[in-house]
C-alpha positions as CSV (number, residue, x, y, z in Angstrom):
1,M,-46.4,-8.3,-14.1
2,T,-45.4,-11.2,-11.7
3,R,-43.2,-10.6,-8.6
4,T,-40.6,-12.8,-10.3
5,R,-40.5,-10.3,-13.2
6,R,-40.5,-7.3,-10.9
7,L,-37.4,-8.7,-8.9
8,G,-35.5,-8.9,-12.0
9,M,-35.2,-12.6,-12.4
10,A,-35.0,-12.1,-16.4
11,V,-31.2,-11.4,-15.8
12,A,-28.6,-13.9,-16.9
13,I,-28.3,-17.0,-14.5
14,V,-25.2,-17.4,-12.6
15,A,-24.1,-20.5,-10.6
16,A,-23.3,-20.2,-7.0
17,V,-22.7,-22.9,-4.2
18,V,-24.1,-22.6,-0.9
19,C,-22.7,-24.7,2.0
20,A,-24.7,-25.3,5.2
21,G,-23.9,-27.8,7.9
22,S,-23.2,-31.0,6.1
23,G,-24.0,-30.4,2.5
24,C,-23.8,-27.9,-0.3
25,T,-26.3,-26.9,-2.8
26,V,-26.0,-25.4,-6.3
27,I,-28.5,-22.5,-6.9
28,P,-29.0,-20.0,-9.7
29,V,-28.4,-16.5,-8.5
30,S,-31.0,-14.0,-10.3
31,G,-33.3,-13.0,-7.8
32,P,-34.1,-13.6,-4.1
33,Y,-34.3,-17.4,-3.5
34,T,-35.1,-19.6,-0.6
35,V,-32.6,-22.6,-0.3
36,N,-33.2,-25.8,1.6
37,D,-30.2,-25.9,3.9
38,A,-28.9,-29.4,5.1
39,G,-29.5,-30.6,8.7
40,G,-32.7,-32.7,8.6
41,G,-30.7,-35.9,8.9
42,D,-28.4,-34.4,11.7
43,P,-29.9,-35.4,15.1
44,L,-28.3,-32.1,16.5
45,S,-29.8,-29.8,13.7
46,K,-33.0,-28.9,12.0
47,S,-33.5,-28.3,8.2
48,F,-34.5,-24.9,7.1
49,Q,-34.8,-22.5,4.1
50,R,-32.3,-19.8,3.8
51,M,-33.0,-16.6,1.8
52,I,-30.6,-15.8,-1.0
53,A,-30.9,-12.0,-1.9
54,I,-29.3,-10.2,-4.8
55,P,-28.1,-6.5,-5.0
56,P,-30.3,-3.7,-6.4
57,Q,-30.4,-3.9,-10.2
58,R,-30.0,-0.9,-12.5
59,D,-33.3,-1.4,-14.3
60,W,-35.4,-1.6,-11.1
61,G,-38.0,1.2,-10.1
62,T,-38.9,2.1,-6.6
63,E,-41.1,-0.8,-5.7
64,E,-38.7,-3.4,-6.8
65,T,-35.9,-1.7,-4.8
66,I,-38.0,-1.8,-1.6
67,R,-38.9,-5.5,-2.2
68,G,-35.4,-6.2,-2.9
69,L,-34.3,-4.4,0.5
70,Q,-36.8,-6.4,2.5
71,A,-35.3,-9.6,1.1
72,A,-32.0,-8.4,1.8
73,M,-32.9,-7.8,5.5
74,A,-34.2,-11.4,5.6
75,A,-30.9,-12.7,4.3
76,Y,-28.8,-10.2,6.3
77,P,-27.7,-12.6,9.1
78,D,-26.2,-14.9,6.6
79,D,-24.8,-12.3,4.1
80,P,-24.7,-8.6,5.4
81,S,-22.9,-7.6,2.2
82,I,-26.0,-7.4,0.0
83,L,-28.2,-5.2,2.2
84,E,-25.4,-2.6,2.4
85,Q,-25.5,-2.3,-1.4
86,Y,-29.2,-1.2,-1.1
87,L,-27.9,2.0,1.1
88,T,-26.5,5.3,0.3
89,P,-23.4,6.2,2.2
90,T,-25.3,8.4,4.5
91,A,-27.8,5.7,5.2
92,L,-25.0,3.0,5.8
93,S,-23.3,5.3,8.3
94,K,-26.2,5.5,10.4
95,W,-27.9,2.2,10.2
96,K,-27.3,-0.6,12.7
97,D,-28.5,-4.3,12.7
98,S,-30.8,-6.0,15.0
99,A,-28.0,-6.1,17.8
100,S,-29.1,-2.5,18.4
101,G,-32.7,-3.0,18.5
102,P,-35.7,-5.2,18.2
103,V,-36.6,-7.1,14.9
104,T,-39.9,-5.9,13.6
105,V,-42.2,-8.6,12.1
106,I,-45.1,-7.7,9.7
107,E,-47.6,-9.9,8.1
108,D,-47.1,-11.3,4.8
109,G,-48.6,-9.4,1.8
110,Y,-47.5,-6.0,2.6
111,E,-47.9,-3.2,0.0
112,V,-45.2,-0.8,-1.4
113,V,-47.1,2.5,-2.5
114,P,-45.0,4.2,-5.0
115,P,-44.7,8.1,-5.3
116,P,-47.1,10.0,-7.3
117,P,-46.3,10.3,-11.2
118,R,-43.7,13.2,-12.0
119,D,-41.8,14.3,-15.0
120,G,-39.1,11.7,-14.4
121,T,-36.2,14.2,-13.7
122,E,-36.2,13.9,-9.7
123,T,-33.3,12.3,-8.1
124,T,-35.3,11.6,-4.8
125,Q,-38.6,9.6,-4.4
126,K,-40.8,9.0,-1.5
127,V,-42.1,5.5,-1.2
128,T,-44.4,4.1,1.5
129,L,-44.5,0.6,2.8
130,K,-48.0,-0.5,4.4
131,G,-48.6,-3.6,6.2
132,R,-49.8,-5.0,9.5
133,Y,-47.7,-5.7,12.7
134,A,-47.3,-9.3,13.6
135,A,-44.6,-9.4,16.2
136,I,-41.6,-7.9,17.7
137,I,-38.5,-10.3,18.4
138,N,-36.7,-8.4,21.2
139,Q,-32.7,-8.3,21.7
140,D,-33.2,-11.1,24.3
141,D,-34.8,-13.2,21.6
142,S,-38.3,-13.2,23.4
143,Y,-41.0,-12.9,20.8
144,A,-43.8,-10.6,21.5
145,P,-47.2,-10.7,19.4
146,T,-48.4,-7.3,18.2
147,A,-51.3,-5.9,16.1
148,G,-52.4,-2.9,14.2
149,P,-51.3,-1.1,11.1
150,W,-47.7,-0.7,10.2
151,V,-46.6,2.3,7.8
152,K,-43.0,3.2,7.0
153,P,-42.0,6.0,4.5
154,Y,-38.6,5.4,2.6
155,E,-36.6,8.0,0.8
156,L,-34.9,6.6,-2.3
157,V,-32.2,8.4,-4.2
158,K,-31.6,7.7,-7.8
159,D,-28.2,6.2,-8.6
160,P,-26.2,7.8,-11.4
161,K,-25.3,4.3,-12.7
162,G,-29.1,3.3,-12.8
163,G,-31.6,2.1,-10.0
164,Y,-32.2,3.5,-6.7
165,R,-30.5,3.5,-3.2
166,V,-32.2,4.0,0.2
167,N,-31.2,7.1,1.9
168,D,-32.6,6.7,5.4
169,L,-33.2,3.1,7.0
170,P,-34.4,2.8,10.7
171,S,-32.1,0.6,12.5
172,G,-32.9,-3.1,13.0
173,L,-34.4,-5.6,10.6
174,L,-37.8,-5.7,9.0
175,L,-39.1,-9.3,8.4
176,T,-42.2,-10.9,7.2
177,A,-43.9,-13.6,9.0
178,A,-42.9,-15.9,6.5
179,D,-39.3,-14.9,7.0
180,V,-39.6,-15.8,10.7
181,A,-41.3,-19.1,10.1
182,R,-38.5,-20.0,7.5
183,A,-35.4,-19.0,9.6
184,Y,-36.5,-19.0,13.2
185,R,-37.6,-21.8,15.5
186,P,-39.6,-21.3,18.9
187,T,-37.3,-22.6,21.5
188,N,-37.6,-23.6,25.1
189,L,-34.8,-22.8,27.4
190,Y,-34.5,-24.1,30.8
191,Y,-33.3,-22.3,33.9
192,L,-33.5,-23.0,37.6
193,N,-36.2,-21.7,40.0
194,R,-34.0,-19.1,41.9
195,G,-35.7,-19.8,45.4
196,L,-35.8,-23.5,45.5
197,Q,-33.5,-24.7,42.5
198,D,-35.5,-27.9,42.6
199,R,-37.4,-27.1,39.5
200,L,-36.6,-26.1,35.9
201,V,-38.4,-23.0,34.4
202,A,-39.1,-22.7,30.7
203,D,-38.0,-19.6,29.0
204,R,-39.5,-19.2,25.4
205,V,-37.4,-17.6,22.8
206,R,-37.2,-17.5,19.0
207,L,-33.8,-18.8,17.7
208,R,-32.5,-18.1,14.3
209,L,-31.2,-21.2,12.5
210,K,-27.6,-20.7,11.3
211,T,-25.6,-22.1,8.5
212,T,-22.5,-22.1,10.5
213,E,-23.4,-24.1,13.3
214,T,-25.9,-26.9,14.5
215,F,-29.2,-26.0,16.3
216,A,-27.8,-27.8,19.3
217,Q,-25.0,-25.4,19.6
218,T,-27.4,-22.5,18.8
219,V,-29.6,-23.6,21.8
220,L,-26.6,-24.1,24.2
221,E,-24.8,-20.9,23.4
222,R,-28.1,-19.1,23.9
223,L,-28.6,-21.0,27.3
224,L,-25.2,-19.7,28.5
225,K,-26.6,-16.3,28.4
226,P,-29.1,-14.7,30.8
227,P,-32.8,-15.4,30.6
228,T,-35.3,-13.2,28.8
229,G,-36.6,-10.0,30.6
230,A,-39.6,-11.9,31.6
231,L,-37.5,-14.1,34.0
232,Q,-34.7,-11.7,35.0
233,G,-34.2,-12.0,38.8
234,A,-36.7,-15.0,39.0
235,V,-34.2,-17.8,37.8
236,T,-30.6,-18.8,37.8
237,S,-28.2,-21.0,35.9
238,S,-25.8,-23.9,36.9
239,F,-23.4,-22.5,34.3
240,P,-20.8,-20.3,36.0
241,S,-19.8,-17.1,34.2
242,G,-17.1,-17.7,31.7
243,T,-18.4,-21.2,30.6
244,E,-17.8,-21.9,26.9
245,I,-18.9,-24.5,24.4
246,E,-15.6,-26.0,22.7
247,S,-17.5,-28.6,20.5
248,I,-20.6,-30.8,20.3
249,R,-20.3,-34.2,18.4
250,S,-22.7,-37.0,17.9
251,G,-22.9,-40.6,17.0
252,E,-25.8,-43.1,16.8
253,E,-26.2,-43.3,20.5
254,R,-24.3,-40.6,22.1
255,V,-23.8,-36.7,22.0
256,V,-20.6,-35.4,23.5
257,I,-20.7,-31.7,24.6
258,S,-17.2,-30.3,25.4
259,L,-17.2,-27.4,27.7
260,S,-14.3,-25.2,29.2
261,G,-14.4,-22.7,32.0
262,P,-14.7,-22.6,35.9
263,L,-17.1,-25.7,36.5
264,D,-16.5,-27.5,39.8
265,L,-16.0,-31.2,39.0
266,S,-16.5,-32.0,42.6
267,D,-19.9,-30.4,43.2
268,L,-22.5,-33.2,42.7
269,S,-25.6,-30.8,43.2
270,A,-24.3,-28.4,40.4
271,E,-23.5,-31.5,38.2
272,A,-27.2,-32.7,38.4
273,K,-28.5,-29.0,37.7
274,L,-26.4,-28.6,34.7
275,R,-27.3,-32.0,33.4
276,A,-31.0,-31.2,33.7
277,Q,-30.6,-27.9,32.0
278,I,-28.9,-29.4,29.0
279,R,-31.1,-32.5,28.6
280,Y,-34.4,-30.3,28.8
281,S,-33.1,-27.7,26.6
282,L,-32.1,-30.2,24.0
283,N,-34.6,-32.9,24.3
284,M,-37.8,-30.8,24.8
285,N,-36.8,-29.1,21.5
286,E,-36.5,-32.5,19.8
287,I,-32.9,-32.5,19.6
288,A,-30.7,-35.5,20.5
289,K,-33.8,-37.1,22.1
290,G,-33.0,-40.8,23.0
291,R,-29.3,-40.5,23.0
292,I,-26.9,-40.6,25.8
293,I,-25.5,-37.1,26.5
294,E,-22.0,-36.9,27.7
295,V,-20.7,-33.7,29.1
296,Q,-16.8,-33.1,29.1
297,V,-15.0,-30.1,30.9
298,D,-11.6,-29.3,29.5
299,G,-11.5,-32.7,27.9
300,E,-12.4,-34.8,30.9
301,Q,-15.7,-36.6,31.5
302,Y,-17.9,-34.4,33.8
303,V,-21.2,-36.0,33.6
304,I,-23.3,-38.8,31.6
305,D,-27.1,-38.2,31.1
306,R,-28.9,-41.4,30.0
307,P,-32.3,-41.4,28.2
308,N,-35.4,-42.0,30.5
309,S,-34.0,-40.6,33.6
310,E,-36.2,-41.0,36.5
311,E,-35.5,-37.4,37.6
312,N,-38.3,-35.1,37.6
313,W,-37.5,-31.4,37.0
314,L,-40.6,-30.3,35.6
315,D,-43.6,-31.3,38.0
316,D,-44.1,-33.0,41.3
317,S,-47.3,-31.3,42.4
318,G,-49.5,-34.6,42.3
319,D,-51.9,-35.5,39.6
320,T,-55.1,-36.5,41.6
321,A,-58.1,-34.5,40.4
322,Y,-60.6,-33.1,43.0
323,Y,-63.8,-31.2,42.8
324,V,-66.3,-29.5,45.1
325,G,-69.7,-31.0,45.8
326,K,-72.1,-29.2,48.2
327,G,-69.1,-27.4,49.6
328,A,-67.2,-30.5,50.3
329,I,-63.8,-31.4,48.7
330,Q,-64.0,-34.7,46.8
331,Y,-61.5,-36.6,44.8
332,L,-62.2,-37.8,41.3
333,G,-61.9,-41.6,40.6
334,K,-61.1,-43.1,37.3
335,D,-64.9,-43.6,36.1
336,G,-66.5,-41.0,38.4
337,P,-66.9,-39.8,42.2
338,G,-64.2,-41.3,44.2
339,G,-65.4,-40.0,47.8
340,A,-64.7,-37.2,50.1
341,V,-61.4,-36.2,51.5
342,A,-60.6,-36.8,55.2
343,G,-61.2,-34.1,57.7
344,A,-63.5,-31.0,57.7
345,A,-62.6,-30.2,54.1
346,G,-64.5,-33.3,53.1
347,E,-67.7,-32.1,54.9
348,P,-70.4,-30.0,53.3
349,R,-70.1,-26.4,54.1
350,E,-71.6,-23.2,52.9
351,G,-69.7,-19.8,52.5
352,Y,-66.5,-21.1,51.1
353,S,-65.3,-20.5,47.6
354,G,-62.1,-20.1,45.5
355,F,-60.6,-23.6,46.8
356,A,-56.9,-24.2,46.1
357,L,-54.7,-27.2,46.9
358,S,-51.1,-27.2,47.9
359,K,-48.7,-30.0,46.6
360,E,-50.3,-33.2,47.2
361,R,-47.8,-34.5,49.7
362,N,-48.5,-31.5,51.8
363,G,-52.1,-32.1,52.0
364,L,-53.6,-28.7,52.6
365,V,-56.6,-26.8,51.1
366,A,-57.5,-23.3,51.3
367,A,-60.7,-21.4,50.6
368,R,-62.0,-17.7,50.6
369,T,-64.8,-16.7,53.0
370,S,-66.3,-13.5,53.8
371,T,-63.9,-12.6,56.4
372,G,-60.5,-13.9,54.9
373,I,-58.7,-17.1,53.9
374,S,-59.2,-20.2,55.8
375,V,-56.8,-23.5,55.6
376,A,-57.6,-27.1,56.5
377,A,-55.4,-30.2,56.3
378,L,-56.7,-33.2,54.3
379,T,-56.6,-35.5,57.4
380,Q,-58.8,-36.9,59.6
381,E,-57.9,-34.5,62.3
382,G,-58.0,-31.5,59.8
383,R,-60.1,-28.4,60.8
384,W,-60.7,-25.2,59.1
385,Q,-58.6,-22.2,60.5
386,E,-58.6,-18.6,59.2
387,V,-55.0,-17.7,58.6
388,I,-55.5,-14.3,56.5
389,Q,-58.0,-11.8,57.5
390,G,-59.7,-9.5,54.9
391,S,-63.0,-8.8,53.4
392,D,-62.0,-8.3,49.8
393,L,-59.3,-10.9,49.1
394,T,-58.6,-12.6,45.6
395,P,-59.0,-16.5,45.8
396,P,-55.8,-18.0,47.5
397,T,-53.1,-19.7,45.5
398,W,-50.2,-21.9,46.7
399,H,-46.6,-21.7,46.0
400,R,-44.7,-25.0,45.6
401,D,-42.6,-23.9,48.9
402,G,-45.7,-24.5,50.8
403,S,-46.5,-20.9,51.3
404,L,-50.1,-19.3,50.6
405,W,-50.7,-15.9,48.7
406,T,-53.6,-13.8,48.1
407,Y,-54.1,-10.2,47.0
408,D,-55.8,-7.7,49.5
409,R,-57.8,-5.6,47.0
410,K,-59.0,-3.2,49.7
411,N,-55.5,-2.3,50.8
412,A,-53.8,-2.9,47.4
413,A,-51.3,-5.4,49.1
414,L,-50.0,-8.9,48.2
415,L,-49.9,-11.1,51.1
416,R,-47.8,-14.3,51.8
417,Y,-48.7,-16.7,54.6
418,D,-46.1,-19.2,56.0
419,P,-47.9,-22.3,57.6
420,G,-44.5,-23.2,59.2
421,S,-44.2,-19.9,61.1
422,G,-47.7,-19.0,61.1
423,R,-46.9,-15.4,59.9
424,T,-48.3,-13.3,57.1
425,V,-46.0,-10.8,55.4
426,Q,-46.8,-8.3,52.7
427,V,-44.9,-8.7,49.4
428,G,-43.5,-6.0,47.2
429,V,-45.5,-5.2,43.9
430,P,-44.7,-3.3,40.9
431,E,-45.8,0.5,40.8
432,Q,-47.7,-0.3,37.5
433,L,-50.3,-2.2,39.7
434,D,-51.1,1.0,41.6
435,G,-54.6,1.9,41.5
436,L,-55.5,-1.1,39.3
437,D,-58.3,-3.4,40.0
438,V,-56.5,-6.8,40.6
439,T,-59.3,-9.6,40.4
440,R,-57.1,-12.8,40.4
441,L,-53.5,-13.9,41.0
442,R,-52.4,-17.5,40.5
443,I,-48.7,-19.0,40.8
444,A,-47.5,-21.3,38.4
445,R,-46.5,-24.8,39.5
446,D,-42.9,-23.8,38.7
447,G,-42.9,-21.4,41.6
448,V,-41.8,-18.4,39.4
449,R,-44.4,-17.2,37.0
450,V,-47.8,-15.5,38.1
451,V,-50.9,-14.7,36.1
452,V,-52.7,-11.7,37.3
453,T,-55.9,-10.4,35.8
454,I,-56.9,-6.8,35.9
455,G,-60.6,-5.8,36.0
456,K,-62.8,-7.9,33.7
457,N,-60.6,-7.6,30.5
458,T,-56.9,-8.0,31.0
459,V,-54.5,-10.8,31.7
460,Q,-50.9,-10.0,32.7
461,I,-48.0,-12.4,33.3
462,G,-45.1,-11.5,36.0
463,A,-42.7,-13.4,38.0
464,L,-41.7,-13.8,41.5
465,I,-38.1,-12.2,41.9
466,G,-35.8,-13.3,44.8
467,E,-36.4,-16.0,47.4
468,G,-38.8,-17.0,50.1
469,A,-40.1,-14.4,52.3
470,G,-38.1,-11.8,50.5
471,A,-39.6,-12.4,47.0
472,T,-41.4,-9.6,45.1
473,L,-43.7,-9.6,42.3
474,G,-42.2,-8.1,39.1
475,N,-41.6,-8.2,35.4
476,L,-45.4,-7.7,34.5
477,Q,-46.2,-7.8,30.9
478,S,-49.5,-7.8,29.1
479,L,-50.6,-11.3,27.8
480,T,-54.1,-10.6,26.4
481,T,-56.8,-8.2,26.6
482,T,-60.5,-8.9,25.7
483,E,-62.9,-6.5,23.9
484,E,-64.8,-4.0,25.7
485,G,-68.0,-5.7,27.2
486,D,-66.5,-9.1,27.4
487,E,-65.6,-10.5,30.7
488,I,-62.8,-12.9,31.9
489,L,-64.5,-15.8,33.8
490,D,-61.6,-17.9,34.8
491,V,-57.9,-18.2,34.3
492,V,-56.0,-21.3,35.3
493,W,-52.4,-22.7,34.6
494,G,-52.3,-25.8,32.4
495,D,-48.6,-26.3,32.4
496,D,-45.8,-24.0,33.2
497,E,-46.0,-22.5,29.8
498,H,-49.8,-22.2,29.1
499,V,-52.7,-20.6,30.8
500,L,-56.4,-21.3,29.9
501,V,-58.6,-18.1,29.6
502,L,-62.3,-18.6,29.9
503,V,-64.1,-15.3,28.4
504,E,-67.9,-14.6,28.3
505,S,-68.2,-12.6,25.1
506,K,-71.2,-11.1,23.2
507,A,-71.3,-14.0,20.8
508,G,-70.8,-16.7,23.6
509,Q,-68.1,-18.2,25.6
510,I,-64.5,-18.3,24.5
511,L,-61.9,-20.8,25.7
512,S,-58.2,-20.0,24.7
513,E,-55.0,-21.8,25.5
514,I,-52.1,-19.1,25.5
515,N,-48.4,-19.7,25.7
516,V,-47.2,-17.2,28.2
517,G,-43.7,-17.1,26.7
518,D,-44.7,-15.9,23.2
519,G,-48.5,-15.3,23.2
520,E,-49.3,-18.2,20.9
521,T,-52.9,-18.9,21.1
522,T,-55.2,-21.8,20.4
523,G,-58.8,-21.9,20.6
524,V,-60.6,-24.7,22.4
525,P,-64.2,-25.6,21.0
526,L,-67.1,-25.4,23.6
527,K,-70.4,-27.0,23.6
528,D,-71.6,-26.6,27.4
529,R,-71.5,-23.4,29.2
530,L,-68.7,-23.4,31.6
531,V,-68.4,-22.0,35.1
532,S,-64.8,-22.7,36.1
533,L,-61.7,-24.7,35.1
534,A,-58.7,-26.7,36.5
535,A,-55.8,-28.1,34.3
536,L,-52.7,-30.2,34.8
537,G,-50.5,-30.9,31.8
538,D,-52.9,-32.6,29.1
539,R,-55.7,-32.8,31.5
540,V,-58.5,-30.1,31.5
541,L,-61.6,-30.2,33.7
542,A,-64.3,-27.9,33.7
543,E,-67.4,-27.2,35.7
544,A,-70.3,-26.8,33.4
545,K,-74.1,-25.8,33.8
546,A,-76.4,-28.8,33.7
547,D,-80.3,-27.9,33.9
548,N,-80.7,-26.8,37.5
549,S,-77.2,-28.1,38.7
550,T,-73.7,-28.3,37.4
551,K,-71.7,-31.2,36.0
552,L,-68.1,-32.1,35.6
553,I,-66.6,-32.5,32.1
554,E,-63.1,-33.3,30.7
555,L,-61.5,-32.1,27.5
556,G,-60.3,-35.1,25.3
557,Q,-56.8,-35.7,24.2
558,D,-57.7,-34.4,20.8
559,R,-58.3,-31.0,22.3
560,Q,-61.7,-30.8,20.4
561,T,-64.3,-32.7,22.4
562,W,-65.5,-33.0,25.9
563,A,-66.5,-36.1,27.8
564,P,-68.8,-36.2,31.1
565,K,-67.2,-37.2,34.3
566,I,-69.9,-36.6,36.7
567,D,-73.6,-35.8,35.6
568,S,-74.7,-33.6,38.3
569,G,-73.7,-32.0,41.7
570,A,-70.1,-31.5,40.9
571,G,-68.7,-28.0,41.4
572,A,-65.3,-26.4,40.8
573,P,-62.6,-28.9,39.8
574,L,-59.3,-28.8,41.3
575,F,-55.7,-29.8,40.8
576,P,-52.7,-29.5,43.2
577,L,-51.0,-26.0,42.6
578,G,-51.8,-24.1,39.5
């Protein structure tokens, strides 16, 4: 028997009209359906499919009822009345929707295990739903991939009028991966770096598409709320509390966003930040791209944002590529070696490793030695100077504010060195790092996110909370864990949303690009054995083994092939920050 038959699609067809956005669709109501909602032609919206569920039928058995229940949960945000009909009064009085807990996502193709055969007189049946975890969508809209078996028993009570009702339903919604792909969209919201407020920080969420509003309004309404837990305390917003969206209108060349609330019309700095948050949150999600964005406050023009603005809120670290050759820092030309940098950093030297570059305009390089961390200016007068002492420090990493950071493994302390004052201070770290083997720590170019490796197998993502010398490391969450026996060889930031993780596995090397906001992972093919990595946006450089030496190779724009840059004698590649 097909699923169509199981779900009672042989009942008489009734016509219904579904209106969404700018259009209406006539559909037959005789089983769970997906409907293409309008919005594809609207620059402020996105087209999507909406689930149309039906109430439990009198001739359904236990399996049909459970599958119908799951379809009703997928349709619940658009029509809560159907799900309620699947529940007994007892279950309905206890159940709460996703506002009271996370949304559980399981893989497609789940199994409904019916109760063992009985004499047919029982009024209560136990049914088990078996599947595999796919993800959790938390209350703050963050998306967390999960894995492993998912098993949930359900108690069904026979209805005197026919069919079954669910007598106990855990709070929250249960969706399949297909439900999420159909009705949710991965979305980047942009907040301000709390410490400097010169840089936007991407916050990755999953937003549900709605029939009652454009996607532009869904995005901006969410932008008015606090960031996800991963960035709590690390970012801020230009929208004062009490700001509301009154309307969003669009024409061929212009989008008009009408706001109300306590916005200061005379604060030009706040105006620029608000404009940037709106522009990037819309345009980076392919909404209103290429159109003028006009923001009005209480009916009066507040700011106009024009396409192709020269303001840069996402990166200004510099894009020159460098590498290490015989212990000397050299820059990479268009077609090969470009020459050594000025000063002592450009001279061959042994015993220096883990090189890191500050923002290009600052012109500082740091390296680890057997006794600590040393720094040199990339100028003719630049000389190496030890600024942090320690015999067991992680490779140094630069913050965009010009400070230098490292983790003292011997004393379990995070250290911050300020070149301006010459002082090194200890930074607070979460208790969950106590007793753990911290092997790497790298700050993202946004100055907020931090990637931390634990031992040989675990990668965690955290954030710097607070400002300047008072910042602390917090919000640590697991990003990925390799199999026992594998070893993480290198972890680098590509852009502010992605890290590249190089792993030595039993089967060979694996290079993965992971979105730190939702864990989405893409494999990168390898041909050569890699030693280290550097990345900046679309560019990925790698140090690879070459006979008795090492060479420098670059990942192509197709993200599938590698091209040689320097055939021999080229060591660790470098980009500013990251």
